C-alpha beads as a LAMMPS data file, in Angstrom:
LAMMPS data file: protein, C-alpha beads

445 atoms
442 bonds

1 atom types
1 bond types

-500.0 500.0 xlo xhi
-500.0 500.0 ylo yhi
-500.0 500.0 zlo zhi

Masses

1 110.0

Atoms # bond

1 1 1 111.607 152.578 445.709
2 1 1 110.268 149.830 446.658
3 1 1 112.896 147.216 448.913
4 1 1 112.654 143.759 448.451
5 1 1 110.178 143.384 450.312
6 1 1 107.725 145.187 447.915
7 1 1 108.162 148.778 450.028
8 1 1 109.111 151.627 448.287
9 1 1 112.186 153.933 449.853
10 1 1 111.399 157.668 450.138
11 1 1 114.666 158.661 451.722
12 1 1 114.878 159.258 449.043
13 1 1 113.595 159.623 449.781
14 1 1 107.662 159.961 445.070
15 1 1 94.828 171.754 442.890
16 1 1 93.993 170.770 445.884
17 1 1 91.636 168.929 446.548
18 1 1 88.938 170.835 444.686
19 1 1 90.327 172.925 441.737
20 1 1 91.247 176.103 443.936
21 1 1 90.263 175.285 446.821
22 1 1 92.792 177.620 448.503
23 1 1 93.924 177.333 452.243
24 1 1 91.273 179.088 454.175
25 1 1 88.771 176.833 451.705
26 1 1 90.374 173.553 452.964
27 1 1 90.004 174.759 456.468
28 1 1 86.113 176.200 456.157
29 1 1 85.623 172.540 454.377
30 1 1 86.796 170.839 456.659
31 1 1 85.838 172.387 459.217
32 1 1 82.122 171.599 457.925
33 1 1 83.017 167.728 458.191
34 1 1 82.227 165.886 461.405
35 1 1 85.018 163.982 463.304
36 1 1 84.384 159.991 464.215
37 1 1 86.639 161.093 467.494
38 1 1 86.239 165.113 467.578
39 1 1 89.375 167.419 467.912
40 1 1 90.477 170.499 466.755
41 1 1 91.218 172.017 463.698
42 1 1 94.326 174.158 462.400
43 1 1 92.246 177.155 463.039
44 1 1 90.469 176.150 466.278
45 1 1 94.022 176.901 468.558
46 1 1 97.688 175.605 469.596
47 1 1 97.327 172.610 467.804
48 1 1 100.452 169.581 468.279
49 1 1 100.561 167.080 465.647
50 1 1 103.013 164.405 465.178
51 1 1 104.104 162.707 461.726
52 1 1 106.052 159.795 460.576
53 1 1 107.697 159.616 456.833
54 1 1 110.508 158.451 455.275
55 1 1 109.925 161.546 452.333
56 1 1 113.076 163.323 451.733
57 1 1 111.024 166.137 451.603
58 1 1 108.918 165.858 454.757
59 1 1 111.067 168.777 457.233
60 1 1 110.399 171.195 454.592
61 1 1 106.341 170.589 454.043
62 1 1 106.098 170.816 457.919
63 1 1 107.686 173.830 458.031
64 1 1 105.403 175.133 454.833
65 1 1 102.392 173.856 456.615
66 1 1 103.342 176.091 460.222
67 1 1 104.061 178.880 458.058
68 1 1 100.681 178.714 456.408
69 1 1 98.993 177.309 460.285
70 1 1 100.803 179.288 462.595
71 1 1 98.876 177.766 465.653
72 1 1 99.712 174.135 464.455
73 1 1 102.673 172.661 465.177
74 1 1 104.484 169.502 463.191
75 1 1 106.700 167.242 465.144
76 1 1 108.404 165.305 462.421
77 1 1 110.078 162.057 462.786
78 1 1 111.557 160.475 459.895
79 1 1 111.215 156.900 459.605
80 1 1 113.621 154.147 457.375
81 1 1 110.923 153.243 454.252
82 1 1 109.563 149.755 453.854
83 1 1 109.629 146.715 456.516
84 1 1 111.019 148.978 459.079
85 1 1 108.892 151.248 459.084
86 1 1 106.117 149.008 459.415
87 1 1 107.657 147.033 461.832
88 1 1 107.283 150.465 463.767
89 1 1 103.915 151.291 463.142
90 1 1 102.759 147.795 464.325
91 1 1 104.303 147.974 467.452
92 1 1 103.454 151.330 468.812
93 1 1 99.657 150.968 467.229
94 1 1 99.112 147.559 469.097
95 1 1 100.798 148.498 471.898
96 1 1 97.962 151.745 472.178
97 1 1 100.139 154.351 472.352
98 1 1 103.193 155.713 470.754
99 1 1 102.233 156.189 467.275
100 1 1 102.569 159.438 465.377
101 1 1 99.119 161.285 464.836
102 1 1 99.795 161.145 460.969
103 1 1 101.399 158.370 459.043
104 1 1 102.696 157.678 455.752
105 1 1 101.320 154.110 454.502
106 1 1 101.549 152.898 450.661
107 1 1 98.514 152.032 448.945
108 1 1 98.828 148.011 449.374
109 1 1 99.010 148.884 453.284
110 1 1 95.799 150.681 453.456
111 1 1 93.749 147.656 453.850
112 1 1 95.809 145.669 456.462
113 1 1 95.669 148.257 458.760
114 1 1 92.233 149.715 458.156
115 1 1 91.075 145.800 458.952
116 1 1 93.053 146.045 462.339
117 1 1 91.284 148.948 463.670
118 1 1 94.236 151.077 463.833
119 1 1 93.886 154.257 461.335
120 1 1 90.960 156.058 461.451
121 1 1 87.910 156.316 458.767
122 1 1 88.807 159.535 456.777
123 1 1 85.425 159.388 454.698
124 1 1 83.823 162.181 456.304
125 1 1 86.873 164.267 455.587
126 1 1 87.986 163.475 452.007
127 1 1 85.340 162.260 450.015
128 1 1 83.805 165.173 448.523
129 1 1 87.314 166.321 447.486
130 1 1 88.100 162.966 445.366
131 1 1 86.647 164.181 442.319
132 1 1 89.907 166.290 442.019
133 1 1 91.468 162.875 441.853
134 1 1 91.481 159.881 439.043
135 1 1 88.350 157.720 439.609
136 1 1 91.539 154.810 440.229
137 1 1 93.335 157.071 442.621
138 1 1 89.688 156.577 444.993
139 1 1 90.108 152.874 444.651
140 1 1 93.280 152.431 446.006
141 1 1 92.527 154.664 449.232
142 1 1 89.126 152.617 449.295
143 1 1 88.711 149.087 451.439
144 1 1 84.909 148.163 452.412
145 1 1 83.522 150.867 451.190
146 1 1 85.465 153.360 453.102
147 1 1 88.095 155.991 452.564
148 1 1 91.086 155.094 454.892
149 1 1 94.490 157.645 454.021
150 1 1 94.663 160.906 451.675
151 1 1 96.185 159.914 448.733
152 1 1 99.435 161.370 447.687
153 1 1 100.795 159.990 444.092
154 1 1 100.547 157.689 441.157
155 1 1 103.722 155.197 440.514
156 1 1 102.622 153.236 437.218
157 1 1 105.332 151.250 435.846
158 1 1 106.740 151.846 433.339
159 1 1 109.802 150.217 430.895
160 1 1 113.251 152.410 431.431
161 1 1 116.163 151.933 428.522
162 1 1 119.038 152.773 427.139
163 1 1 118.953 154.039 423.997
164 1 1 122.698 153.595 423.533
165 1 1 122.618 149.881 424.142
166 1 1 119.549 149.523 421.989
167 1 1 120.475 151.295 418.928
168 1 1 124.077 149.855 419.189
169 1 1 122.712 145.928 418.379
170 1 1 119.438 148.026 416.029
171 1 1 116.741 146.963 418.453
172 1 1 113.592 149.549 418.349
173 1 1 112.622 149.629 421.746
174 1 1 109.844 146.724 422.435
175 1 1 106.633 147.796 422.515
176 1 1 104.657 144.226 423.250
177 1 1 106.690 141.466 425.340
178 1 1 106.803 139.656 422.506
179 1 1 109.173 141.647 420.919
180 1 1 111.015 142.401 424.436
181 1 1 111.772 138.543 424.358
182 1 1 113.122 138.684 420.842
183 1 1 115.321 142.046 421.600
184 1 1 116.876 139.974 424.547
185 1 1 117.991 136.863 422.862
186 1 1 119.438 139.558 420.364
187 1 1 121.006 141.556 422.741
188 1 1 122.339 138.842 424.730
189 1 1 123.963 136.489 421.836
190 1 1 125.632 139.498 419.917
191 1 1 127.230 140.393 423.551
192 1 1 127.423 138.094 426.073
193 1 1 128.148 140.387 428.799
194 1 1 124.624 142.197 428.300
195 1 1 121.338 141.860 429.330
196 1 1 117.872 142.936 428.405
197 1 1 116.959 143.124 431.989
198 1 1 117.041 141.238 435.419
199 1 1 114.532 139.303 437.212
200 1 1 114.491 140.528 441.283
201 1 1 112.561 137.392 442.933
202 1 1 113.484 139.050 446.220
203 1 1 110.994 141.873 445.106
204 1 1 107.523 141.247 445.959
205 1 1 106.176 144.474 444.858
206 1 1 107.943 144.675 441.465
207 1 1 106.265 140.893 440.887
208 1 1 102.767 141.841 441.821
209 1 1 103.220 145.089 439.351
210 1 1 103.845 142.772 436.773
211 1 1 101.356 140.169 437.330
212 1 1 98.747 143.163 437.777
213 1 1 100.126 144.434 433.943
214 1 1 99.559 140.897 432.922
215 1 1 95.748 141.205 433.385
216 1 1 95.893 139.178 436.875
217 1 1 93.907 140.203 439.800
218 1 1 95.168 137.805 442.493
219 1 1 92.634 139.766 445.046
220 1 1 88.656 140.822 444.545
221 1 1 86.630 141.813 447.561
222 1 1 83.206 140.126 447.419
223 1 1 81.916 141.554 450.537
224 1 1 80.866 140.506 453.931
225 1 1 84.170 138.916 454.321
226 1 1 84.843 136.902 451.192
227 1 1 87.455 137.476 448.875
228 1 1 87.980 135.453 445.756
229 1 1 92.246 134.696 445.851
230 1 1 93.523 133.745 442.521
231 1 1 97.612 133.235 442.167
232 1 1 97.149 130.765 439.678
233 1 1 94.918 132.494 437.026
234 1 1 95.952 131.787 433.024
235 1 1 97.497 135.390 433.060
236 1 1 99.597 134.822 436.024
237 1 1 101.338 131.772 434.799
238 1 1 101.858 133.577 430.957
239 1 1 104.105 136.569 433.338
240 1 1 106.083 134.172 435.041
241 1 1 106.665 131.402 433.040
242 1 1 107.498 134.307 430.304
243 1 1 109.883 135.610 432.226
244 1 1 111.107 131.932 433.456
245 1 1 111.635 131.057 430.011
246 1 1 114.133 134.081 429.409
247 1 1 115.997 133.329 432.765
248 1 1 116.348 129.547 431.678
249 1 1 117.891 130.778 428.189
250 1 1 120.328 132.767 429.797
251 1 1 118.749 136.307 428.379
252 1 1 117.786 138.064 431.348
253 1 1 119.706 137.921 434.445
254 1 1 118.359 136.605 438.238
255 1 1 119.256 139.752 440.248
256 1 1 118.978 140.507 443.657
257 1 1 117.753 144.185 443.428
258 1 1 118.660 147.072 445.730
259 1 1 121.500 146.074 446.606
260 1 1 125.944 146.670 445.858
261 1 1 126.300 144.476 442.942
262 1 1 123.038 144.787 441.422
263 1 1 123.680 149.142 441.520
264 1 1 127.233 148.260 440.021
265 1 1 125.680 146.385 437.323
266 1 1 123.529 149.274 436.539
267 1 1 126.553 151.656 436.703
268 1 1 128.199 149.550 433.781
269 1 1 125.308 148.861 431.727
270 1 1 125.028 145.487 432.188
271 1 1 120.938 145.968 431.675
272 1 1 119.894 147.609 429.315
273 1 1 116.326 148.004 430.349
274 1 1 114.728 147.972 433.894
275 1 1 110.948 147.014 434.298
276 1 1 110.565 149.939 437.063
277 1 1 107.887 152.830 437.624
278 1 1 108.038 156.229 437.613
279 1 1 110.315 156.758 440.319
280 1 1 113.051 154.475 439.487
281 1 1 114.714 157.059 437.254
282 1 1 115.333 159.139 440.730
283 1 1 115.895 155.796 443.215
284 1 1 117.046 153.480 440.738
285 1 1 119.227 154.494 438.580
286 1 1 120.304 157.795 439.136
287 1 1 122.359 156.752 442.456
288 1 1 124.331 155.066 440.056
289 1 1 125.078 157.269 437.696
290 1 1 127.605 159.727 437.093
291 1 1 125.939 162.977 435.068
292 1 1 127.704 161.549 432.663
293 1 1 125.630 158.045 432.505
294 1 1 122.453 160.089 432.314
295 1 1 121.576 157.848 429.521
296 1 1 118.371 156.111 430.500
297 1 1 114.982 156.529 428.665
298 1 1 111.333 156.111 429.927
299 1 1 108.395 154.453 427.910
300 1 1 105.377 153.089 428.099
301 1 1 104.960 149.584 429.124
302 1 1 105.032 146.603 426.787
303 1 1 102.046 145.019 426.324
304 1 1 100.952 141.681 426.437
305 1 1 98.284 142.257 424.038
306 1 1 98.223 145.650 421.869
307 1 1 94.977 145.301 420.739
308 1 1 93.921 145.437 424.781
309 1 1 96.515 147.372 426.971
310 1 1 97.091 147.110 430.004
311 1 1 99.197 149.539 432.952
312 1 1 100.127 148.802 436.625
313 1 1 101.540 150.112 438.996
314 1 1 104.149 149.714 441.736
315 1 1 103.787 151.752 444.659
316 1 1 101.828 154.751 445.608
317 1 1 101.428 156.540 448.875
318 1 1 98.971 158.166 451.189
319 1 1 99.324 159.425 454.539
320 1 1 96.663 158.042 457.344
321 1 1 95.470 159.030 460.833
322 1 1 95.722 156.695 463.462
323 1 1 92.935 155.887 465.995
324 1 1 95.361 157.238 469.002
325 1 1 95.115 160.765 467.445
326 1 1 93.266 163.009 469.371
327 1 1 92.797 165.636 466.668
328 1 1 91.919 163.773 463.811
329 1 1 90.369 166.312 462.281
330 1 1 93.475 168.376 462.624
331 1 1 95.958 165.451 460.973
332 1 1 93.352 164.593 458.942
333 1 1 93.446 168.725 457.484
334 1 1 97.038 168.199 457.447
335 1 1 97.225 164.444 455.680
336 1 1 94.879 166.445 452.702
337 1 1 96.928 169.313 452.505
338 1 1 99.503 167.215 451.794
339 1 1 98.475 165.935 448.741
340 1 1 96.651 169.120 447.628
341 1 1 98.200 172.653 448.284
342 1 1 100.074 173.282 444.975
343 1 1 103.792 174.298 447.673
344 1 1 103.003 170.285 448.772
345 1 1 102.739 169.468 444.736
346 1 1 105.322 171.205 443.881
347 1 1 107.663 170.105 446.512
348 1 1 106.673 166.078 445.680
349 1 1 107.076 166.722 442.203
350 1 1 110.834 168.149 442.280
351 1 1 112.793 167.373 445.797
352 1 1 110.505 164.501 446.570
353 1 1 109.971 162.924 442.579
354 1 1 106.423 161.992 442.703
355 1 1 103.780 162.020 440.111
356 1 1 101.061 163.596 442.162
357 1 1 97.824 162.083 442.016
358 1 1 96.030 165.776 442.498
359 1 1 94.465 166.641 438.515
360 1 1 96.017 170.228 440.120
361 1 1 99.621 168.328 439.558
362 1 1 99.254 169.000 435.743
363 1 1 99.164 173.041 436.190
364 1 1 102.569 173.176 438.314
365 1 1 105.965 173.343 437.103
366 1 1 107.050 169.652 439.133
367 1 1 104.925 168.293 436.184
368 1 1 106.642 169.853 432.977
369 1 1 109.791 170.428 434.493
370 1 1 112.695 167.273 432.880
371 1 1 114.307 164.374 434.593
372 1 1 118.248 164.858 434.127
373 1 1 118.470 160.946 434.755
374 1 1 116.852 160.936 431.236
375 1 1 118.680 163.255 429.875
376 1 1 115.816 166.058 430.335
377 1 1 112.923 163.999 429.007
378 1 1 109.881 165.064 430.536
379 1 1 108.618 161.990 432.208
380 1 1 105.682 163.076 433.755
381 1 1 104.079 164.063 430.382
382 1 1 104.836 160.508 429.520
383 1 1 102.609 159.233 432.956
384 1 1 99.668 161.222 432.186
385 1 1 99.193 159.381 428.622
386 1 1 98.728 156.692 430.838
387 1 1 96.431 157.356 433.851
388 1 1 93.406 157.018 431.282
389 1 1 94.607 153.385 430.576
390 1 1 95.570 152.915 434.257
391 1 1 91.741 153.677 434.778
392 1 1 90.295 151.214 433.590
393 1 1 91.836 148.516 436.269
394 1 1 89.991 147.052 438.612
395 1 1 92.581 145.810 441.039
396 1 1 92.587 145.641 444.033
397 1 1 94.869 145.091 447.400
398 1 1 93.819 142.663 449.919
399 1 1 94.681 142.605 454.050
400 1 1 97.142 139.958 453.197
401 1 1 99.337 142.185 450.920
402 1 1 102.198 141.613 452.467
403 1 1 102.020 138.141 453.244
404 1 1 101.947 137.496 449.632
405 1 1 104.465 139.102 448.550
406 1 1 106.648 137.309 450.965
407 1 1 105.182 133.932 449.458
408 1 1 105.878 135.242 445.840
409 1 1 109.643 135.922 447.072
410 1 1 110.142 132.450 448.425
411 1 1 108.412 130.289 445.675
412 1 1 110.183 132.767 442.854
413 1 1 113.130 131.989 444.347
414 1 1 112.781 128.125 444.511
415 1 1 111.684 128.641 440.727
416 1 1 114.251 131.101 439.122
417 1 1 116.921 127.700 440.901
418 1 1 114.768 125.441 439.555
419 1 1 113.721 123.560 442.265
420 1 1 109.962 123.869 441.390
421 1 1 108.332 125.169 438.464
422 1 1 107.250 128.616 437.881
423 1 1 103.053 127.028 437.822
424 1 1 104.131 124.806 440.959
425 1 1 105.783 128.236 442.506
426 1 1 102.494 130.419 441.943
427 1 1 100.075 127.008 443.218
428 1 1 102.109 127.439 446.346
429 1 1 101.984 130.746 446.993
430 1 1 98.090 130.380 446.609
431 1 1 97.579 127.556 448.819
432 1 1 99.792 129.361 451.758
433 1 1 97.393 133.356 451.235
434 1 1 94.196 130.978 451.023
435 1 1 95.399 129.369 454.168
436 1 1 96.195 132.564 455.751
437 1 1 93.111 134.669 454.827
438 1 1 90.728 131.468 456.321
439 1 1 92.632 131.645 459.598
440 1 1 92.201 135.507 459.941
441 1 1 88.257 134.493 459.255
442 1 1 87.818 135.494 456.108
443 1 1 85.300 133.612 453.616
444 1 1 87.563 132.628 450.179
445 1 1 85.274 131.624 447.379

Bonds

1 1 1 2
2 1 2 3
3 1 3 4
4 1 4 5
5 1 5 6
6 1 6 7
7 1 7 8
8 1 8 9
9 1 9 10
10 1 10 11
11 1 11 12
12 1 12 13
13 1 15 16
14 1 16 17
15 1 17 18
16 1 18 19
17 1 19 20
18 1 20 21
19 1 21 22
20 1 22 23
21 1 23 24
22 1 24 25
23 1 25 26
24 1 26 27
25 1 27 28
26 1 28 29
27 1 29 30
28 1 30 31
29 1 31 32
30 1 32 33
31 1 33 34
32 1 34 35
33 1 35 36
34 1 36 37
35 1 37 38
36 1 38 39
37 1 39 40
38 1 40 41
39 1 41 42
40 1 42 43
41 1 43 44
42 1 44 45
43 1 45 46
44 1 46 47
45 1 47 48
46 1 48 49
47 1 49 50
48 1 50 51
49 1 51 52
50 1 52 53
51 1 53 54
52 1 54 55
53 1 55 56
54 1 56 57
55 1 57 58
56 1 58 59
57 1 59 60
58 1 60 61
59 1 61 62
60 1 62 63
61 1 63 64
62 1 64 65
63 1 65 66
64 1 66 67
65 1 67 68
66 1 68 69
67 1 69 70
68 1 70 71
69 1 71 72
70 1 72 73
71 1 73 74
72 1 74 75
73 1 75 76
74 1 76 77
75 1 77 78
76 1 78 79
77 1 79 80
78 1 80 81
79 1 81 82
80 1 82 83
81 1 83 84
82 1 84 85
83 1 85 86
84 1 86 87
85 1 87 88
86 1 88 89
87 1 89 90
88 1 90 91
89 1 91 92
90 1 92 93
91 1 93 94
92 1 94 95
93 1 95 96
94 1 96 97
95 1 97 98
96 1 98 99
97 1 99 100
98 1 100 101
99 1 101 102
100 1 102 103
101 1 103 104
102 1 104 105
103 1 105 106
104 1 106 107
105 1 107 108
106 1 108 109
107 1 109 110
108 1 110 111
109 1 111 112
110 1 112 113
111 1 113 114
112 1 114 115
113 1 115 116
114 1 116 117
115 1 117 118
116 1 118 119
117 1 119 120
118 1 120 121
119 1 121 122
120 1 122 123
121 1 123 124
122 1 124 125
123 1 125 126
124 1 126 127
125 1 127 128
126 1 128 129
127 1 129 130
128 1 130 131
129 1 131 132
130 1 132 133
131 1 133 134
132 1 134 135
133 1 135 136
134 1 136 137
135 1 137 138
136 1 138 139
137 1 139 140
138 1 140 141
139 1 141 142
140 1 142 143
141 1 143 144
142 1 144 145
143 1 145 146
144 1 146 147
145 1 147 148
146 1 148 149
147 1 149 150
148 1 150 151
149 1 151 152
150 1 152 153
151 1 153 154
152 1 154 155
153 1 155 156
154 1 156 157
155 1 157 158
156 1 158 159
157 1 159 160
158 1 160 161
159 1 161 162
160 1 162 163
161 1 163 164
162 1 164 165
163 1 165 166
164 1 166 167
165 1 167 168
166 1 168 169
167 1 169 170
168 1 170 171
169 1 171 172
170 1 172 173
171 1 173 174
172 1 174 175
173 1 175 176
174 1 176 177
175 1 177 178
176 1 178 179
177 1 179 180
178 1 180 181
179 1 181 182
180 1 182 183
181 1 183 184
182 1 184 185
183 1 185 186
184 1 186 187
185 1 187 188
186 1 188 189
187 1 189 190
188 1 190 191
189 1 191 192
190 1 192 193
191 1 193 194
192 1 194 195
193 1 195 196
194 1 196 197
195 1 197 198
196 1 198 199
197 1 199 200
198 1 200 201
199 1 201 202
200 1 202 203
201 1 203 204
202 1 204 205
203 1 205 206
204 1 206 207
205 1 207 208
206 1 208 209
207 1 209 210
208 1 210 211
209 1 211 212
210 1 212 213
211 1 213 214
212 1 214 215
213 1 215 216
214 1 216 217
215 1 217 218
216 1 218 219
217 1 219 220
218 1 220 221
219 1 221 222
220 1 222 223
221 1 223 224
222 1 224 225
223 1 225 226
224 1 226 227
225 1 227 228
226 1 228 229
227 1 229 230
228 1 230 231
229 1 231 232
230 1 232 233
231 1 233 234
232 1 234 235
233 1 235 236
234 1 236 237
235 1 237 238
236 1 238 239
237 1 239 240
238 1 240 241
239 1 241 242
240 1 242 243
241 1 243 244
242 1 244 245
243 1 245 246
244 1 246 247
245 1 247 248
246 1 248 249
247 1 249 250
248 1 250 251
249 1 251 252
250 1 252 253
251 1 253 254
252 1 254 255
253 1 255 256
254 1 256 257
255 1 257 258
256 1 258 259
257 1 259 260
258 1 260 261
259 1 261 262
260 1 262 263
261 1 263 264
262 1 264 265
263 1 265 266
264 1 266 267
265 1 267 268
266 1 268 269
267 1 269 270
268 1 270 271
269 1 271 272
270 1 272 273
271 1 273 274
272 1 274 275
273 1 275 276
274 1 276 277
275 1 277 278
276 1 278 279
277 1 279 280
278 1 280 281
279 1 281 282
280 1 282 283
281 1 283 284
282 1 284 285
283 1 285 286
284 1 286 287
285 1 287 288
286 1 288 289
287 1 289 290
288 1 290 291
289 1 291 292
290 1 292 293
291 1 293 294
292 1 294 295
293 1 295 296
294 1 296 297
295 1 297 298
296 1 298 299
297 1 299 300
298 1 300 301
299 1 301 302
300 1 302 303
301 1 303 304
302 1 304 305
303 1 305 306
304 1 306 307
305 1 307 308
306 1 308 309
307 1 309 310
308 1 310 311
309 1 311 312
310 1 312 313
311 1 313 314
312 1 314 315
313 1 315 316
314 1 316 317
315 1 317 318
316 1 318 319
317 1 319 320
318 1 320 321
319 1 321 322
320 1 322 323
321 1 323 324
322 1 324 325
323 1 325 326
324 1 326 327
325 1 327 328
326 1 328 329
327 1 329 330
328 1 330 331
329 1 331 332
330 1 332 333
331 1 333 334
332 1 334 335
333 1 335 336
334 1 336 337
335 1 337 338
336 1 338 339
337 1 339 340
338 1 340 341
339 1 341 342
340 1 342 343
341 1 343 344
342 1 344 345
343 1 345 346
344 1 346 347
345 1 347 348
346 1 348 349
347 1 349 350
348 1 350 351
349 1 351 352
350 1 352 353
351 1 353 354
352 1 354 355
353 1 355 356
354 1 356 357
355 1 357 358
356 1 358 359
357 1 359 360
358 1 360 361
359 1 361 362
360 1 362 363
361 1 363 364
362 1 364 365
363 1 365 366
364 1 366 367
365 1 367 368
366 1 368 369
367 1 369 370
368 1 370 371
369 1 371 372
370 1 372 373
371 1 373 374
372 1 374 375
373 1 375 376
374 1 376 377
375 1 377 378
376 1 378 379
377 1 379 380
378 1 380 381
379 1 381 382
380 1 382 383
381 1 383 384
382 1 384 385
383 1 385 386
384 1 386 387
385 1 387 388
386 1 388 389
387 1 389 390
388 1 390 391
389 1 391 392
390 1 392 393
391 1 393 394
392 1 394 395
393 1 395 396
394 1 396 397
395 1 397 398
396 1 398 399
397 1 399 400
398 1 400 401
399 1 401 402
400 1 402 403
401 1 403 404
402 1 404 405
403 1 405 406
404 1 406 407
405 1 407 408
406 1 408 409
407 1 409 410
408 1 410 411
409 1 411 412
410 1 412 413
411 1 413 414
412 1 414 415
413 1 415 416
414 1 416 417
415 1 417 418
416 1 418 419
417 1 419 420
418 1 420 421
419 1 421 422
420 1 422 423
421 1 423 424
422 1 424 425
423 1 425 426
424 1 426 427
425 1 427 428
426 1 428 429
427 1 429 430
428 1 430 431
429 1 431 432
430 1 432 433
431 1 433 434
432 1 434 435
433 1 435 436
434 1 436 437
435 1 437 438
436 1 438 439
437 1 439 440
438 1 440 441
439 1 441 442
440 1 442 443
441 1 443 444
442 1 444 445
């Protein structure tokens, strides 16, 4: 999941690269790749790799890898997800020592780590295998023409809803945001103790996903160190004013997500929907419910324009190799295995609650399994219908994504409390992000 700073916690914990590349095939393929810093591969002799991750299934994956490659020892350290993890990474990387060989890094964070020179260009290791992933996935791990992480999963945003609440008030599952607004009015006026959903100004990741799904493109790398930054587009204003109007009318409640009070509201049925992601049933809803409360379902996100459907993500993770790694080839092989090996895919899909990016995920038992929190609904199969639309997205992450999250949080907190308008909040985000980019030596078109 993603915390208030936009990072997803997995403490919780969310085919192989070529269709059917087995353990020996992957080893041989990686052995043929050049290493920018040299180093041993899994088949070259005893190797010890250090790995930091917040995946709940990581210890089991480390053991599975060691079993497959007896000459490799994985020294795993569980790190807290989100801001604490990235703070730990940054301190060790900037110090020049003490960082793990392999780090779990979400897609939105890769450009920052890459621009700082602390992770290894993995293009030579993984490029030839990217045909085994949706094209969109490659874009998520590519920055300035180079691949910086081995992709693991895709996290499309979804609408989670309570059928019992909607049916009680004869509200159909909304397929457009116009329908959603109408439903919010109907529900709250019929029962003032209920809200269609919540708006969390503390969560930059969720808000960025909303902007993305609304057609906004806050970042565009135009090459040669020049970026277009746009938080004040018509699409961005439409999205944020939409939520502002519902909040002002009282139909949507402002709430701080991932807090005890918010969890109690989920448990007590205060919210009829959750504008979340594929991992939300496992990490936003499930922890707060007893099995008798497993009444939620998942649906495709409502659309702004039904004739031009758009999808977005909230999250998505990769594994990157640090510049402190003495065996980058072996580390890259391990990172690749985590996103391609069938054992790993099964583990991610069950214990980890992920929708794996590899196309071979569709051939696993985890892909077809039902989600308990959703009453057995096969959420992965629903997500598979979303991927083609997601493929059309040209959304990009920037070296200042985390800073932008913080600015969104600060400005939207002022907007929901009425101190400034939503348009002014976006204008303030725009100004601060542009200033930061220029201070770091980038040109802004």
